[in-house]
C-alpha positions in Angstrom: -219.2 36.1 82.0 -217.3 35.4 78.8 -219.3 35.3 75.6 -220.0 31.8 74.3 -221.7 30.7 71.1 -224.3 28.9 73.1 -224.8 28.3 76.8 -223.1 25.6 78.7 -226.0 23.3 79.5 -226.7 22.6 83.2 -229.1 20.3 85.0 -229.4 17.5 87.4 -231.4 14.8 85.5 -229.1 14.1 82.5 -227.1 15.6 79.7 -226.1 14.4 76.2 -223.6 16.0 73.8 -222.8 14.8 70.3 -221.7 15.8 66.9 -225.2 16.0 65.6 -228.3 17.6 67.2 -230.6 14.7 66.2 -228.4 12.1 67.9 -228.2 14.3 71.0 -231.9 14.5 71.2 -232.3 10.8 70.7 -230.0 10.2 73.6 -232.0 12.6 75.7 -235.3 10.9 74.7 -233.9 7.6 76.0 -233.0 9.2 79.3 -236.5 10.8 79.6 -238.1 7.4 79.0 -236.1 5.8 81.9 -233.1 4.5 80.1 -229.6 4.9 81.5 -226.5 6.5 80.0 -225.5 3.3 78.2 -228.9 2.9 76.6 -228.9 6.5 75.6 -225.4 6.5 74.1 -226.1 3.3 72.1 -229.3 4.8 70.7 -227.5 8.0 69.8 -224.6 6.0 68.3 -226.9 4.0 65.9 -228.7 7.2 65.0 -225.4 8.9 64.0 -225.0 6.2 61.3 -228.1 7.5 59.7 -227.7 11.3 60.1 -223.9 11.4 59.5 -223.3 8.6 57.0 -220.3 10.3 55.5 -218.6 10.1 58.9 -219.4 6.7 60.3 -221.4 3.5 59.5 -222.4 0.1 60.8 -219.3 -1.4 59.3 -217.0 0.9 61.2 -215.2 1.0 64.6 -216.2 2.4 68.0 -213.9 2.6 71.1 -215.8 3.6 74.2 -214.8 4.6 77.8 -217.5 4.1 80.4 -218.0 4.7 84.1 -220.5 2.4 85.8 -221.9 3.5 89.1 -223.0 -0.1 89.7 -219.5 -1.5 89.7 -217.8 1.9 90.5 -215.3 1.3 87.8 -214.1 2.9 84.5 -213.7 0.5 81.6 -212.6 0.7 78.0 -214.7 -1.2 75.5 -212.6 -2.0 72.5 -214.7 -1.7 69.4 -211.7 -1.6 67.1 -211.8 -4.8 65.0 -208.4 -6.4 64.0 -206.9 -7.3 60.7 -208.5 -10.4 59.1 -206.5 -13.6 58.8 -205.7 -13.2 55.2 -204.3 -9.6 55.5 -200.6 -10.3 55.8 -197.5 -8.4 54.9 -196.6 -11.2 52.5 -200.0 -10.8 50.7 -200.1 -7.0 50.4 -196.4 -6.2 49.9 -195.0 -9.3 48.3 -197.9 -10.8 46.4 -199.7 -7.6 45.4 -196.6 -5.4 45.2 -197.9 -2.5 47.4 -195.7 -0.5 49.7 -198.7 0.9 51.7 -202.2 -0.5 52.5 -204.6 1.6 50.3 -206.7 4.3 52.0 -210.0 3.0 50.5 -211.4 -0.2 49.2 -211.4 -3.7 50.5 -207.8 -4.3 51.6 -208.0 -1.7 54.3 -211.1 -3.3 55.9 -210.7 -4.7 59.5 -213.3 -6.8 61.1 -216.2 -4.4 61.8 -216.2 -3.5 65.5 -218.9 -0.9 66.1 -222.0 -3.1 66.3 -220.5 -5.5 68.9 -219.0 -2.7 71.0 -222.5 -1.2 71.4 -224.0 -4.6 72.1 -221.4 -5.6 74.7 -222.0 -2.3 76.5 -225.8 -2.8 76.4 -225.5 -6.4 77.6 -223.5 -5.6 80.6 -224.6 -2.1 81.6 -227.8 -1.2 79.7 -231.4 -1.8 80.6 -233.2 -1.7 77.3 -233.8 -4.4 74.7 -232.3 -4.2 71.2 -235.5 -3.1 69.5 -236.0 -0.2 72.0 -232.4 0.9 71.2 -232.6 0.6 67.4 -236.1 1.9 66.8 -234.8 5.5 66.5 -232.2 4.6 63.9 -234.6 2.4 62.0 -237.2 5.2 62.0 -234.8 7.7 60.5 -233.4 5.1 58.0 -237.0 4.2 56.9 -238.7 7.6 56.8 -235.6 9.7 56.0 -233.4 12.0 58.0 -232.5 15.6 57.5 -229.3 15.8 55.5 -226.6 18.4 56.3 -224.8 20.0 53.3 -221.6 18.1 54.1 -223.2 14.8 53.1 -223.7 16.1 49.6 -220.3 17.8 49.5 -218.7 14.4 50.3 -220.8 12.6 47.7 -219.7 15.2 45.1 -216.1 14.2 45.6 -216.7 10.5 45.1 -219.6 10.6 42.6 -217.3 9.8 39.6 -215.8 6.9 41.6 -219.2 5.5 42.4 -220.5 5.8 38.9 -217.4 4.3 37.2 -216.1 1.7 39.7 -218.4 1.2 42.7 -221.9 0.5 41.3 -223.4 -0.7 44.5 -222.5 2.6 46.2 -224.0 4.5 43.3 -227.2 2.5 43.6 -227.4 3.3 47.3 -226.3 6.9 47.5 -226.9 8.4 44.1 -230.5 7.1 43.6 -233.1 9.9 42.9 -230.3 12.4 42.8 -228.8 11.4 46.2 -229.0 13.3 49.5 -229.8 17.0 49.1 -228.9 19.6 51.8 -231.9 20.3 54.0 -234.0 17.5 52.6 -234.9 14.0 53.9 -232.9 11.0 52.7 -233.7 7.4 53.6 -231.7 4.2 53.7 -234.4 1.5 53.5 -231.8 -1.2 53.0 -230.2 -0.4 56.3 -233.6 -0.3 58.0 -234.3 -3.7 56.6 -231.0 -5.0 57.9 -231.6 -3.9 61.4 -235.2 -5.2 61.3 -233.9 -8.6 60.2 -231.4 -8.6 63.0 -234.1 -7.7 65.5 -236.4 -10.5 64.2 -233.7 -13.1 64.7 -232.9 -11.6 68.1 -236.5 -11.7 69.3 -236.8 -15.3 68.1 -234.4 -16.1 71.1 -237.3 -15.2 73.5 -238.2 -12.3 75.7 -235.0 -12.2 77.8 -233.0 -9.0 77.1 -229.6 -10.7 77.4 -230.6 -13.6 75.2 -231.8 -11.1 72.5 -228.6 -9.2 72.6 -226.5 -12.4 72.3 -228.7 -13.5 69.4 -228.2 -10.1 67.7 -224.4 -10.4 68.0 -224.5 -13.9 66.5 -226.7 -12.7 63.7 -224.3 -9.9 62.9 -221.0 -11.9 63.1 -222.1 -15.4 62.2 -225.3 -14.9 60.3 -226.6 -13.1 57.2 -224.6 -9.9 57.7 -221.3 -11.8 57.8 -222.4 -14.0 54.9 -223.2 -10.9 52.7 -219.9 -9.3 53.5 -218.0 -12.5 52.8 -219.8 -13.2 49.5 -219.4 -9.6 48.1 -215.8 -9.3 49.1 -214.9 -12.5 47.3 -216.9 -11.7 44.1 -216.1 -8.0 43.5 -212.8 -6.2 42.8 -212.9 -2.8 44.3 -210.8 0.1 42.9 -208.8 1.7 45.7 -206.2 4.5 46.2 -203.5 2.3 44.7 -205.2 2.8 41.4 -205.8 -0.9 41.2 -208.7 -3.3 41.9 -208.6 -5.8 44.7 -210.9 -8.3 46.2 -211.4 -8.5 50.0 -209.6 -10.8 52.3 -212.2 -10.3 55.1 -214.2 -13.5 55.5 -217.2 -14.7 57.5 -214.9 -16.8 59.5 -212.9 -13.7 60.5 -216.1 -12.2 61.8 -217.2 -15.3 63.6 -214.1 -15.5 65.6 -214.0 -11.9 66.9 -216.0 -10.1 69.6 -215.5 -6.7 71.3 -213.6 -6.8 74.6 -212.8 -4.9 77.8 -209.6 -3.1 78.5 -208.2 -1.1 81.5 -207.8 2.6 80.6 -204.4 4.2 80.5 -204.0 7.3 82.7 -201.9 10.2 83.9 -202.5 12.8 86.5 -202.6 16.5 85.4 -202.8 19.0 88.2 -205.4 17.2 90.2 -207.2 15.6 87.3 -206.7 12.0 86.3 -207.1 11.6 82.6 -208.2 8.3 81.1 -207.7 7.1 77.5 -207.7 3.9 75.5 -204.5 1.8 75.5 -201.6 1.7 73.0 -203.8 0.1 70.3 -205.1 3.7 70.0 -203.3 7.1 69.8 -204.7 8.0 73.2 -201.3 7.6 75.0 -200.0 10.5 72.9 -202.4 12.8 74.7 -201.3 11.4 78.0 -197.6 11.9 77.2 -198.4 15.4 76.1 -200.0 16.2 79.4 -197.2 14.6 81.3 -194.6 16.8 79.5 -196.7 20.0 79.9 -197.4 19.6 83.6 -193.8 20.6 84.2 -194.4 24.1 82.8 -196.1 27.1 84.5 -198.9 27.1 82.0 -201.3 29.1 84.2 -199.1 32.2 83.9 -199.3 32.2 80.1 -201.9 33.9 77.9 -204.3 31.1 77.0 -204.5 32.4 73.4 -200.9 33.6 73.3 -198.0 32.3 71.2 -196.0 30.9 74.1 -198.7 28.5 75.1 -199.1 27.4 71.5 -195.4 26.9 71.1 -195.0 24.8 74.3 -198.1 22.7 73.4 -197.0 21.9 69.9 -193.4 21.1 70.9 -194.7 18.7 73.5 -197.0 17.1 71.0 -194.1 16.6 68.5 -192.3 14.5 71.1 -195.5 12.6 72.2 -196.5 11.7 68.6 -193.0 10.6 67.7 -193.3 8.1 70.6 -196.7 7.1 69.4 -195.1 6.1 66.1 -192.2 4.3 67.7 -193.9 2.5 70.6 -197.7 2.3 70.3 -199.4 -0.7 68.8 -201.6 -3.6 69.9 -200.1 -4.8 73.2 -201.3 -8.3 72.4 -198.6 -8.4 69.7 -195.9 -5.9 70.8 -194.2 -5.0 74.1 -195.3 -1.4 74.7 -193.4 0.2 77.7 -196.5 2.1 78.8 -195.5 2.6 82.5 -192.2 4.1 81.4 -193.7 6.2 78.7 -196.2 7.8 81.1 -193.7 8.1 84.0 -192.6 11.5 85.4 -189.0 10.6 85.0 -189.5 10.0 81.2 -191.6 13.2 80.9 -188.8 15.2 82.5 -186.3 13.8 80.0 -188.5 14.7 77.1 -189.3 18.1 78.6 -185.7 19.1 78.4 -185.7 18.8 74.6 -188.1 21.7 74.2 -186.4 25.0 73.4 -187.5 28.5 72.4 -187.4 27.4 68.7 -189.6 25.0 66.8 -188.1 21.6 66.2 -188.0 20.3 62.6 -186.9 16.8 63.8 -188.7 13.6 64.4 -187.5 12.5 67.9 -188.9 9.3 69.4 -187.4 8.7 72.9 -185.8 5.7 74.7 -188.0 4.7 77.7 -186.1 2.4 80.0 -183.1 2.8 77.7 -184.8 0.9 74.9 -183.8 2.1 71.4 -186.8 3.3 69.4 -187.8 1.7 66.1 -189.9 4.0 63.9 -190.7 4.3 60.2 -188.6 6.6 58.1 -189.5 10.2 58.6 -187.7 11.2 55.4 -189.9 8.8 53.5 -193.0 10.3 55.1 -191.9 13.8 54.2 -191.4 12.7 50.6 -194.8 11.0 50.4 -196.5 14.2 51.6 -194.7 16.2 48.9 -195.7 13.7 46.2 -199.3 13.1 47.5 -202.2 13.7 45.3 -205.8 13.8 46.6 -207.7 10.5 46.2 -211.4 10.3 46.4 -212.6 9.0 49.8 -209.2 8.7 51.4 -208.2 9.8 54.9 -210.4 10.3 57.9 -213.2 12.9 57.1 -212.5 16.1 58.9 -213.1 19.8 58.3 -210.4 21.4 56.2 -208.4 24.4 57.4 -210.5 26.6 55.2 -213.7 25.2 56.6 -214.8 23.7 53.2 -215.1 20.3 54.6 -216.4 16.9 53.7 -217.3 16.3 57.4 -216.0 14.8 60.6 -215.9 11.6 62.5 -218.5 11.4 65.3 -218.5 11.6 69.1 -221.1 11.3 71.9 -221.0 12.0 75.6 -223.7 11.0 78.1 -224.2 11.4 81.9 -227.4 10.2 83.5 -229.1 11.0 86.8 -227.4 8.1 88.5 -223.9 9.2 87.6 -223.1 6.7 84.8 -220.9 8.2 82.0 -220.2 7.3 78.4 -217.6 8.7 76.1 -217.8 7.1 72.6 -216.1 7.9 69.3 -217.9 5.9 66.5 -216.3 6.2 63.1 -215.2 4.5 59.9 -217.4 2.6 57.5 -218.3 6.1 56.1 -220.0 5.9 52.7 -216.8 6.8 50.8 -214.5 4.2 52.4 -215.4 1.1 50.3 -218.2 -0.2 48.0 -221.6 -0.7 49.7 -222.4 -4.3 50.4 -225.4 -5.4 48.4 -228.5 -5.8 50.5 -227.1 -4.4 53.7 -227.2 -0.6 53.2 -223.6 0.0 54.4 -220.0 -0.5 53.6 -216.8 -1.7 55.4 -214.2 0.5 57.1 -210.7 1.3 56.1 -208.8 1.4 59.5 -206.1 -1.1 58.3 -204.5 1.6 56.2 -202.8 2.6 59.5 -200.7 -0.6 59.6 -197.1 -0.5 58.2 -195.9 -3.2 55.7 -192.4 -3.0 57.3 -191.7 -5.8 59.8 -190.6 -5.1 63.3 -192.5 -1.8 64.0 -195.0 -1.4 66.8 -197.8 -1.0 64.3 -196.6 -3.5 61.7 -199.4 -5.5 60.0 -200.3 -8.9 61.4 -203.4 -11.0 61.2 -205.6 -10.6 64.3 -203.8 -7.4 65.3 -205.6 -4.2 66.0 -204.5 -1.3 63.8 -203.4 1.7 66.0 -206.6 3.7 65.6 -206.8 7.5 65.8 -210.2 7.1 67.5 -209.7 8.3 71.0 -212.5 9.0 73.5 -211.6 10.5 76.9 -212.7 10.6 80.5 -211.4 12.5 83.5 -211.6 12.0 87.3 -211.3 14.4 90.2 -210.4 13.1 93.6 -210.9 9.6 92.2 -214.5 10.3 91.2 -215.7 10.5 87.6 -215.8 14.1 86.5 -216.0 14.5 82.7 -216.6 12.6 79.5 -215.3 14.3 76.4 -213.9 13.8 72.9 -213.8 14.9 69.3 -213.7 13.8 65.7 -210.6 14.8 63.7 -208.2 11.9 63.0 -204.8 13.1 64.0 -206.3 16.2 65.6 -208.3 14.2 68.2 -205.5 14.1 70.7 -204.4 17.6 69.9 -207.8 19.3 70.5 -208.7 17.3 73.5 -205.7 18.1 75.7 -206.1 21.8 74.7 -209.7 21.7 75.9 -208.7 20.0 79.2 -205.8 22.5 79.7 -208.1 25.4 79.3 -210.5 24.1 81.9 -207.8 22.9 84.3 -205.4 25.8 84.2 -207.6 28.7 83.1 -210.9 27.9 84.8 -213.0 27.9 81.6 -216.2 25.9 81.4 -216.8 23.3 78.7 -218.4 25.7 76.2 -215.7 28.4 76.7 -213.0 25.8 76.2 -214.6 24.5 73.1 -215.3 28.0 71.6 -211.8 29.4 72.2 -209.6 29.5 69.1 -207.6 26.3 68.4 -204.8 24.9 66.2 -203.2 21.7 65.0 -199.8 20.5 63.8 -199.0 18.2 60.9 -195.4 17.7 61.9 -195.4 13.9 62.6 -196.2 10.9 60.4 -199.9 10.7 59.6 -201.8 7.6 60.4 -203.7 7.8 57.1 -202.7 6.9 53.6 -200.4 8.1 52.1 -198.7 8.3 55.5 -197.1 11.7 55.0 -195.5 14.3 57.3 -195.1 18.1 57.0 -192.2 19.3 59.2 -193.1 22.2 61.4 -196.5 22.8 59.9 -198.8 24.6 62.3 -202.4 25.6 61.3 -203.9 28.4 63.4 -207.5 29.2 63.5 -208.2 32.6 62.1 -209.1 34.2 65.4 -205.5 34.1 66.6 -204.0 37.6 66.5 -201.6 38.7 63.8 -199.0 39.2 66.6 -199.3 35.6 67.7 -198.9 34.4 64.2 -195.8 36.5 63.7 -194.3 35.4 67.0 -194.8 31.7 66.2 -193.3 32.2 62.7 -190.3 33.9 64.3 -189.8 30.7 66.4 -189.6 28.7 63.3 -193.1 27.3 63.0 -194.4 26.9 59.4 -197.6 28.7 60.1 -200.8 28.6 58.0 -203.9 30.4 59.0 -207.3 28.8 58.7 -210.8 30.1 58.9 -212.1 31.9 62.0 -214.1 28.8 63.1 -212.1 25.9 61.5 -210.4 24.0 64.3 -211.9 21.6 66.8 -215.0 19.4 66.9 -215.2 18.9 70.7 -218.1 17.9 72.9 -218.1 17.2 76.7 -220.2 16.5 79.7 -219.2 16.8 83.4 -220.6 16.1 86.8 -219.7 18.4 89.7 -219.7 17.6 93.4 -222.9 19.5 94.0 -224.7 17.0 91.7 -225.1 19.4 88.8 -224.5 18.1 85.3 -223.0 20.3 82.6 -222.5 19.9 78.8 -221.2 21.7 75.8 -220.7 21.1 72.1 -218.8 22.5 69.1 -220.5 25.3 67.1 -218.2 24.8 64.2 -219.9 23.2 61.2 -223.3 23.9 62.8 -224.1 20.2 63.6 -222.9 19.5 67.2 -225.3 20.1 70.1 -225.6 19.6 73.8 -228.9 19.0 75.5 -230.0 18.3 79.1 -232.1 19.3 82.0 
């Protein structure tokens, strides 16, 4: 047996893996009390808002992939809210004079999607009432939750901003000295918010569905929407542009939106069918990567050797270039998904990979269509000129391990075979000023839009920003096999295919695949403000050999070495044909955990 940092969990009753041990145990507690995977995932998801507030919040986003044994289908739940009606290119670029949507503050806020995504899943697939689901999060918010050191590290980076420009955030997060590592910290305002939602839900009567629908109306048409609307109109928030702006998100925007279902996008990879969210996410970039890689004899390569790293990164450069040129909300743009995921197109793209690292940005031409992408030269320039801005970007662990945190992820499989893969994120405490009386702030996902017309991901009211949030699911022989995912912004669809490849081609189990050394590239255009690119940059985890690093540098990669345990935030859960359930979680950062029996 190979050494792993912890065992791969095995059982038959249920498994939960998430980016925080408390959320994992909450999910397991729900399973033990008779709830199903959908109940457990939602309870864990709301708990993550309390225990990882620097990584996600009630005002954030949450795409989910589910498998329901009842309907024998896999579905995507789109918890990515769109741009509000007043957020237009004319307003931001022409009226305000900005060339990018800021990475923090009010202008970057989409309609909050996480709450309705969880509620939609519970309504259609869960069995518990809203109070039963929320009681865990409310308890931790009321009595206090154990704070990991990264909450404090994040606050230290934004403390001057809060004190000087975001007074509502200072009142919420810096009171009594703020969260301290290893100590309990409460959020009574958020507890009050959820209690009020529950009171209004229960006023609808005892029926579970009626309560869920009342909770949704309360959030999107009631006091929550009213508070968000009023604060956004009355307060000018300092953002990464260096200027102050009021919000354009209104109560009317929230009232007219609800989470929805999508069909997953998919590709086959050596007997495994991989499911991702559609082109309103970066998920297709992972699918295109796998389609390109399946034409190489990967199993013959050293799983930790330079040849595999080289092929993987070069395939990713092509896939992420196509992400930028072609992926956007399909309700607004014509995305040639069938062509992008076809074997014929993968074969064309595969031919571009040589023994040397490419320094080019090369989107392709599916079905002969000419690509239309933002300027790569401008992105390189922005990266060179970039200066750190408090609260900007998607929180993730730095290459040196001195991090502000991650996004979140949760995987659940229950005794009946239901599966959930969810990636809640955004609305982290550093994204925008806290809304008075609610105990949370808005997200900043709209920073991913372009202010240039005619691109796949150009800004438009009602359009979903192309999110980096990217849960995953996999089938074997047409049957649900594995739920998996990771935090990490741009790295999400770099670390996930690497994990799958290690299991599919090298026979590793979940924990072995997670523990193995990883890497990431920063070659393509980032989804986050200031939208930079670093040609050829490849960050290797410190456990790669000096010989591998030298070989990759000889191929032209611009190699940087990170800490020994600095790459990857993965969790996963799988169900084998014999009925056994397995799960594993990332040891890096000492927060993620898998539980089960």
